[in-house]
Biopython code that builds the backbone (N, CA, C, O; Angstrom):
import numpy as np
from Bio.PDB.StructureBuilder import StructureBuilder

atoms = [
    (1, "MET", "N", (-3.416, 4.909, -61.804)),
    (1, "MET", "CA", (-3.237, 5.987, -60.871)),
    (1, "MET", "C", (-2.626, 5.467, -59.578)),
    (1, "MET", "O", (-3.010, 4.419, -59.059)),
    (2, "LYS", "N", (-1.687, 6.213, -59.086)),
    (2, "LYS", "CA", (-1.043, 5.839, -57.833)),
    (2, "LYS", "C", (-1.840, 6.407, -56.666)),
    (2, "LYS", "O", (-2.381, 7.511, -56.723)),
    (3, "LYS", "N", (-1.890, 5.611, -55.615)),
    (3, "LYS", "CA", (-2.527, 6.074, -54.392)),
    (3, "LYS", "C", (-1.531, 6.919, -53.623)),
    (3, "LYS", "O", (-0.358, 6.558, -53.525)),
    (4, "PRO", "N", (-1.979, 8.035, -53.078)),
    (4, "PRO", "CA", (-1.044, 8.835, -52.278)),
    (4, "PRO", "C", (-0.669, 8.089, -51.007)),
    (4, "PRO", "O", (-1.502, 7.459, -50.356)),
    (5, "LYS", "N", (0.599, 8.180, -50.681)),
    (5, "LYS", "CA", (1.088, 7.508, -49.481)),
    (5, "LYS", "C", (0.598, 8.245, -48.241)),
    (5, "LYS", "O", (0.633, 9.473, -48.161)),
    (6, "GLN", "N", (0.148, 7.465, -47.298)),
    (6, "GLN", "CA", (-0.254, 8.048, -46.036)),
    (6, "GLN", "C", (0.985, 8.204, -45.162)),
    (6, "GLN", "O", (1.869, 7.349, -45.136)),
    (7, "GLU", "N", (1.015, 9.303, -44.464)),
    (7, "GLU", "CA", (2.142, 9.513, -43.554)),
    (7, "GLU", "C", (1.970, 8.582, -42.367)),
    (7, "GLU", "O", (0.949, 8.612, -41.679)),
    (8, "GLU", "N", (2.962, 7.769, -42.141)),
    (8, "GLU", "CA", (2.905, 6.860, -41.006)),
    (8, "GLU", "C", (3.801, 7.383, -39.899)),
    (8, "GLU", "O", (4.997, 7.615, -40.080)),
    (9, "ASN", "N", (3.184, 7.555, -38.768)),
    (9, "ASN", "CA", (3.904, 7.998, -37.599)),
    (9, "ASN", "C", (4.457, 6.747, -36.902)),
    (9, "ASN", "O", (3.701, 5.807, -36.655)),
    (10, "PRO", "N", (5.743, 6.715, -36.585)),
    (10, "PRO", "CA", (6.283, 5.522, -35.941)),
    (10, "PRO", "C", (5.659, 5.261, -34.563)),
    (10, "PRO", "O", (5.624, 4.121, -34.102)),
    (11, "MET", "N", (5.176, 6.304, -33.921)),
    (11, "MET", "CA", (4.526, 6.153, -32.622)),
    (11, "MET", "C", (3.009, 6.252, -32.826)),
    (11, "MET", "O", (2.532, 7.216, -33.425)),
    (12, "PRO", "N", (2.258, 5.280, -32.339)),
    (12, "PRO", "CA", (0.810, 5.330, -32.547)),
    (12, "PRO", "C", (0.121, 6.418, -31.723)),
    (12, "PRO", "O", (-0.944, 6.900, -32.108)),
    (13, "PHE", "N", (0.719, 6.809, -30.591)),
    (13, "PHE", "CA", (0.133, 7.848, -29.755)),
    (13, "PHE", "C", (0.886, 9.152, -29.951)),
    (13, "PHE", "O", (2.105, 9.167, -30.122)),
    (14, "THR", "N", (0.143, 10.235, -29.922)),
    (14, "THR", "CA", (0.751, 11.565, -29.977)),
    (14, "THR", "C", (0.773, 12.151, -28.570)),
    (14, "THR", "O", (0.327, 11.525, -27.609)),
    (15, "ARG", "N", (1.294, 13.345, -28.477)),
    (15, "ARG", "CA", (1.359, 14.015, -27.178)),
    (15, "ARG", "C", (-0.051, 14.236, -26.621)),
    (15, "ARG", "O", (-0.277, 14.107, -25.418)),
    (16, "ALA", "N", (-0.988, 14.568, -27.497)),
    (16, "ALA", "CA", (-2.366, 14.795, -27.055)),
    (16, "ALA", "C", (-2.983, 13.519, -26.492)),
    (16, "ALA", "O", (-3.751, 13.573, -25.532)),
    (17, "ASN", "N", (-2.652, 12.366, -27.085)),
    (17, "ASN", "CA", (-3.159, 11.096, -26.568)),
    (17, "ASN", "C", (-2.652, 10.853, -25.145)),
    (17, "ASN", "O", (-3.417, 10.454, -24.267)),
    (18, "TYR", "N", (-1.379, 11.093, -24.929)),
    (18, "TYR", "CA", (-0.811, 10.874, -23.595)),
    (18, "TYR", "C", (-1.413, 11.833, -22.572)),
    (18, "TYR", "O", (-1.670, 11.449, -21.431)),
    (19, "GLN", "N", (-1.635, 13.078, -22.979)),
    (19, "GLN", "CA", (-2.244, 14.040, -22.063)),
    (19, "GLN", "C", (-3.663, 13.623, -21.706)),
    (19, "GLN", "O", (-4.075, 13.743, -20.553)),
    (20, "THR", "N", (-4.411, 13.136, -22.688)),
    (20, "THR", "CA", (-5.772, 12.681, -22.427)),
    (20, "THR", "C", (-5.765, 11.438, -21.538)),
    (20, "THR", "O", (-6.634, 11.286, -20.680)),
    (21, "LEU", "N", (-4.791, 10.551, -21.738)),
    (21, "LEU", "CA", (-4.662, 9.378, -20.864)),
    (21, "LEU", "C", (-4.409, 9.798, -19.420)),
    (21, "LEU", "O", (-4.997, 9.233, -18.497)),
    (22, "ILE", "N", (-3.551, 10.769, -19.222)),
    (22, "ILE", "CA", (-3.248, 11.242, -17.869)),
    (22, "ILE", "C", (-4.488, 11.843, -17.222)),
    (22, "ILE", "O", (-4.756, 11.602, -16.045)),
    (23, "VAL", "N", (-5.250, 12.626, -17.990)),
    (23, "VAL", "CA", (-6.482, 13.214, -17.464)),
    (23, "VAL", "C", (-7.467, 12.107, -17.079)),
    (23, "VAL", "O", (-8.111, 12.189, -16.033)),
    (24, "GLY", "N", (-7.585, 11.075, -17.917)),
    (24, "GLY", "CA", (-8.476, 9.961, -17.614)),
    (24, "GLY", "C", (-8.083, 9.231, -16.344)),
    (24, "GLY", "O", (-8.948, 8.858, -15.552)),
    (25, "VAL", "N", (-6.795, 9.024, -16.140)),
    (25, "VAL", "CA", (-6.325, 8.353, -14.919)),
    (25, "VAL", "C", (-6.609, 9.219, -13.692)),
    (25, "VAL", "O", (-6.998, 8.698, -12.647)),
    (26, "ILE", "N", (-6.420, 10.519, -13.809)),
    (26, "ILE", "CA", (-6.714, 11.426, -12.691)),
    (26, "ILE", "C", (-8.196, 11.387, -12.347)),
    (26, "ILE", "O", (-8.560, 11.370, -11.171)),
    (27, "ILE", "N", (-9.059, 11.371, -13.366)),
    (27, "ILE", "CA", (-10.497, 11.291, -13.125)),
    (27, "ILE", "C", (-10.844, 9.979, -12.424)),
    (27, "ILE", "O", (-11.673, 9.964, -11.514)),
    (28, "LEU", "N", (-10.215, 8.877, -12.842)),
    (28, "LEU", "CA", (-10.464, 7.591, -12.183)),
    (28, "LEU", "C", (-10.033, 7.610, -10.722)),
    (28, "LEU", "O", (-10.743, 7.093, -9.860)),
    (29, "VAL", "N", (-8.886, 8.197, -10.439)),
    (29, "VAL", "CA", (-8.404, 8.268, -9.050)),
    (29, "VAL", "C", (-9.372, 9.095, -8.209)),
    (29, "VAL", "O", (-9.656, 8.738, -7.065)),
    (30, "ILE", "N", (-9.878, 10.188, -8.759)),
    (30, "ILE", "CA", (-10.857, 11.009, -8.030)),
    (30, "ILE", "C", (-12.128, 10.202, -7.774)),
    (30, "ILE", "O", (-12.685, 10.256, -6.678)),
    (31, "GLY", "N", (-12.587, 9.460, -8.773)),
    (31, "GLY", "CA", (-13.794, 8.654, -8.612)),
    (31, "GLY", "C", (-13.639, 7.587, -7.541)),
    (31, "GLY", "O", (-14.528, 7.408, -6.709)),
    (32, "TYR", "N", (-12.513, 6.877, -7.554)),
    (32, "TYR", "CA", (-12.287, 5.865, -6.528)),
    (32, "TYR", "C", (-12.071, 6.504, -5.152)),
    (32, "TYR", "O", (-12.411, 5.908, -4.130)),
    (33, "GLY", "N", (-11.518, 7.694, -5.127)),
    (33, "GLY", "CA", (-11.391, 8.415, -3.858)),
    (33, "GLY", "C", (-12.751, 8.797, -3.293)),
    (33, "GLY", "O", (-12.957, 8.760, -2.079)),
    (34, "LEU", "N", (-13.686, 9.166, -4.178)),
    (34, "LEU", "CA", (-15.037, 9.481, -3.722)),
    (34, "LEU", "C", (-15.736, 8.245, -3.145)),
    (34, "LEU", "O", (-16.580, 8.369, -2.258)),
    (35, "LEU", "N", (-15.394, 7.074, -3.637)),
    (35, "LEU", "CA", (-15.973, 5.849, -3.075)),
    (35, "LEU", "C", (-15.550, 5.646, -1.624)),
    (35, "LEU", "O", (-16.281, 5.039, -0.841)),
    (36, "LEU", "N", (-14.389, 6.146, -1.272)),
    (36, "LEU", "CA", (-13.869, 5.972, 0.080)),
    (36, "LEU", "C", (-14.290, 7.084, 1.038)),
    (36, "LEU", "O", (-13.954, 7.033, 2.221)),
    (37, "TRP", "N", (-15.017, 8.086, 0.550)),
    (37, "TRP", "CA", (-15.306, 9.268, 1.347)),
    (37, "TRP", "C", (-15.974, 8.941, 2.682)),
    (37, "TRP", "O", (-15.405, 9.270, 3.723)),
    (38, "PRO", "N", (-17.150, 8.311, 2.707)),
    (38, "PRO", "CA", (-17.693, 7.987, 4.039)),
    (38, "PRO", "C", (-17.044, 6.705, 4.555)),
    (38, "PRO", "O", (-17.245, 5.642, 3.968)),
    (39, "PRO", "N", (-16.283, 6.780, 5.623)),
    (39, "PRO", "CA", (-15.587, 5.582, 6.114)),
    (39, "PRO", "C", (-16.518, 4.603, 6.838)),
    (39, "PRO", "O", (-16.067, 3.579, 7.351)),
    (40, "TYR", "N", (-17.795, 4.915, 6.876)),
    (40, "TYR", "CA", (-18.761, 4.053, 7.547)),
    (40, "TYR", "C", (-19.890, 3.732, 6.566)),
    (40, "TYR", "O", (-20.006, 4.376, 5.523)),
    (41, "PHE", "N", (-20.705, 2.760, 6.889)),
    (41, "PHE", "CA", (-21.807, 2.379, 6.010)),
    (41, "PHE", "C", (-22.828, 3.507, 5.952)),
    (41, "PHE", "O", (-23.219, 4.060, 6.980)),
    (42, "VAL", "N", (-23.253, 3.837, 4.744)),
    (42, "VAL", "CA", (-24.217, 4.904, 4.556)),
    (42, "VAL", "C", (-25.533, 4.292, 4.101)),
    (42, "VAL", "O", (-25.576, 3.504, 3.156)),
    (43, "ASP", "N", (-26.594, 4.664, 4.783)),
    (43, "ASP", "CA", (-27.918, 4.195, 4.405)),
    (43, "ASP", "C", (-28.296, 4.809, 3.061)),
    (43, "ASP", "O", (-27.912, 5.943, 2.776)),
    (44, "SER", "N", (-29.026, 4.096, 2.247)),
    (44, "SER", "CA", (-29.358, 4.579, 0.912)),
    (44, "SER", "C", (-30.315, 5.768, 0.954)),
    (44, "SER", "O", (-30.516, 6.430, -0.064)),
    (45, "ARG", "N", (-30.907, 6.050, 2.115)),
    (45, "ARG", "CA", (-31.802, 7.204, 2.215)),
    (45, "ARG", "C", (-31.038, 8.503, 2.446)),
    (45, "ARG", "O", (-31.601, 9.591, 2.321)),
    (46, "VAL", "N", (-29.779, 8.391, 2.776)),
    (46, "VAL", "CA", (-28.947, 9.561, 3.030)),
    (46, "VAL", "C", (-28.074, 9.807, 1.806)),
    (46, "VAL", "O", (-27.494, 8.869, 1.260)),
    (47, "PHE", "N", (-27.975, 11.075, 1.365)),
    (47, "PHE", "CA", (-27.138, 11.387, 0.210)),
    (47, "PHE", "C", (-25.682, 11.102, 0.539)),
    (47, "PHE", "O", (-25.168, 11.499, 1.584)),
    (48, "SER", "N", (-25.040, 10.410, -0.374)),
    (48, "SER", "CA", (-23.627, 10.109, -0.198)),
    (48, "SER", "C", (-22.937, 10.191, -1.543)),
    (48, "SER", "O", (-23.442, 9.644, -2.523)),
    (49, "PRO", "N", (-21.778, 10.872, -1.621)),
    (49, "PRO", "CA", (-21.047, 10.905, -2.892)),
    (49, "PRO", "C", (-20.642, 9.510, -3.348)),
    (49, "PRO", "O", (-20.517, 9.260, -4.547)),
    (50, "ALA", "N", (-20.437, 8.600, -2.400)),
    (50, "ALA", "CA", (-20.028, 7.248, -2.769)),
    (50, "ALA", "C", (-21.134, 6.517, -3.522)),
    (50, "ALA", "O", (-20.855, 5.649, -4.350)),
    (51, "LEU", "N", (-22.372, 6.860, -3.242)),
    (51, "LEU", "CA", (-23.488, 6.165, -3.888)),
    (51, "LEU", "C", (-23.944, 6.822, -5.179)),
    (51, "LEU", "O", (-24.394, 6.131, -6.093)),
    (52, "TYR", "N", (-23.838, 8.136, -5.273)),
    (52, "TYR", "CA", (-24.456, 8.842, -6.390)),
    (52, "TYR", "C", (-23.474, 9.495, -7.358)),
    (52, "TYR", "O", (-23.719, 9.508, -8.564)),
    (53, "ILE", "N", (-22.388, 10.025, -6.860)),
    (53, "ILE", "CA", (-21.469, 10.769, -7.723)),
    (53, "ILE", "C", (-20.315, 9.901, -8.213)),
    (53, "ILE", "O", (-19.956, 9.961, -9.389)),
    (54, "ALA", "N", (-19.736, 9.105, -7.337)),
    (54, "ALA", "CA", (-18.543, 8.323, -7.665)),
    (54, "ALA", "C", (-18.726, 7.397, -8.868)),
    (54, "ALA", "O", (-17.829, 7.338, -9.708)),
    (55, "PRO", "N", (-19.833, 6.676, -8.994)),
    (55, "PRO", "CA", (-19.962, 5.808, -10.173)),
    (55, "PRO", "C", (-19.928, 6.573, -11.494)),
    (55, "PRO", "O", (-19.361, 6.096, -12.477)),
    (56, "TRP", "N", (-20.531, 7.751, -11.515)),
    (56, "TRP", "CA", (-20.540, 8.544, -12.750)),
    (56, "TRP", "C", (-19.162, 9.121, -13.052)),
    (56, "TRP", "O", (-18.778, 9.236, -14.216)),
    (57, "VAL", "N", (-18.422, 9.483, -12.016)),
    (57, "VAL", "CA", (-17.061, 9.980, -12.224)),
    (57, "VAL", "C", (-16.183, 8.854, -12.768)),
    (57, "VAL", "O", (-15.356, 9.087, -13.649)),
    (58, "ILE", "N", (-16.355, 7.646, -12.256)),
    (58, "ILE", "CA", (-15.570, 6.509, -12.733)),
    (58, "ILE", "C", (-15.915, 6.191, -14.184)),
    (58, "ILE", "O", (-15.021, 5.916, -14.984)),
    (59, "VAL", "N", (-17.196, 6.225, -14.531)),
    (59, "VAL", "CA", (-17.604, 5.993, -15.927)),
    (59, "VAL", "C", (-17.009, 7.079, -16.837)),
    (59, "VAL", "O", (-16.581, 6.790, -17.954)),
    (60, "GLY", "N", (-16.985, 8.313, -16.356)),
    (60, "GLY", "CA", (-16.365, 9.392, -17.133)),
    (60, "GLY", "C", (-14.875, 9.170, -17.332)),
    (60, "GLY", "O", (-14.346, 9.450, -18.408)),
    (61, "GLY", "N", (-14.192, 8.670, -16.307)),
    (61, "GLY", "CA", (-12.761, 8.377, -16.427)),
    (61, "GLY", "C", (-12.492, 7.262, -17.414)),
    (61, "GLY", "O", (-11.563, 7.350, -18.217)),
    (62, "ILE", "N", (-13.301, 6.211, -17.360)),
    (62, "ILE", "CA", (-13.129, 5.103, -18.303)),
    (62, "ILE", "C", (-13.419, 5.567, -19.729)),
    (62, "ILE", "O", (-12.724, 5.176, -20.667)),
    (63, "SER", "N", (-14.448, 6.401, -19.889)),
    (63, "SER", "CA", (-14.763, 6.937, -21.217)),
    (63, "SER", "C", (-13.621, 7.795, -21.758)),
    (63, "SER", "O", (-13.310, 7.743, -22.948)),
    (64, "THR", "N", (-13.006, 8.575, -20.893)),
    (64, "THR", "CA", (-11.875, 9.405, -21.304)),
    (64, "THR", "C", (-10.704, 8.531, -21.737)),
    (64, "THR", "O", (-10.031, 8.844, -22.719)),
    (65, "LEU", "N", (-10.453, 7.443, -21.021)),
    (65, "LEU", "CA", (-9.366, 6.532, -21.392)),
    (65, "LEU", "C", (-9.638, 5.878, -22.753)),
    (65, "LEU", "O", (-8.735, 5.769, -23.583)),
    (66, "ILE", "N", (-10.874, 5.446, -22.976)),
    (66, "ILE", "CA", (-11.222, 4.827, -24.251)),
    (66, "ILE", "C", (-11.054, 5.830, -25.383)),
    (66, "ILE", "O", (-10.537, 5.487, -26.447)),
    (67, "TYR", "N", (-11.489, 7.070, -25.162)),
    (67, "TYR", "CA", (-11.333, 8.119, -26.171)),
    (67, "TYR", "C", (-9.852, 8.357, -26.487)),
    (67, "TYR", "O", (-9.470, 8.506, -27.648)),
    (68, "ALA", "N", (-9.028, 8.390, -25.437)),
    (68, "ALA", "CA", (-7.602, 8.646, -25.638)),
    (68, "ALA", "C", (-6.939, 7.525, -26.432)),
    (68, "ALA", "O", (-6.038, 7.775, -27.233)),
    (69, "ILE", "N", (-7.381, 6.303, -26.208)),
    (69, "ILE", "CA", (-6.782, 5.168, -26.925)),
    (69, "ILE", "C", (-7.220, 5.124, -28.378)),
    (69, "ILE", "O", (-6.419, 4.825, -29.264)),
    (70, "LEU", "N", (-8.494, 5.423, -28.627)),
    (70, "LEU", "CA", (-9.034, 5.323, -29.982)),
    (70, "LEU", "C", (-8.812, 6.565, -30.837)),
    (70, "LEU", "O", (-9.016, 6.523, -32.050)),
    (71, "ARG", "N", (-8.398, 7.666, -30.221)),
    (71, "ARG", "CA", (-8.204, 8.921, -30.944)),
    (71, "ARG", "C", (-7.039, 8.821, -31.910)),
    (71, "ARG", "O", (-6.006, 8.236, -31.585)),
    (72, "ARG", "N", (-7.199, 9.379, -33.077)),
    (72, "ARG", "CA", (-6.137, 9.375, -34.080)),
    (72, "ARG", "C", (-5.506, 10.719, -34.182)),
    (72, "ARG", "O", (-4.587, 10.911, -34.979)),
]
sb = StructureBuilder()
sb.init_structure("model")
sb.init_model(0)
sb.init_chain("A")
sb.init_seg("    ")
for serial, (resi, resn, name, xyz) in enumerate(atoms, 1):
    if name == "N":
        sb.init_residue(resn, " ", resi, " ")
    sb.init_atom(name, np.array(xyz, "f"), 0.0, 1.0, " ", f" {name:<3s}", serial, name[0])
structure = sb.get_structure()
């Protein structure tokens, strides 16, 4: 029995992969921008986006990039 040939795309990334990569980069830029929000030192007792929100946004951006690269 012959194995059916798999369709091979000459380009490993599709349009959806590139769009997801762009979204991931935008999320990373937003996350790093949040790190710069308070231009002065913030005490850990005071709520600051740089301390609480920015790390999670950056992790989300990196996760989006990994998903875009590994997606078929």
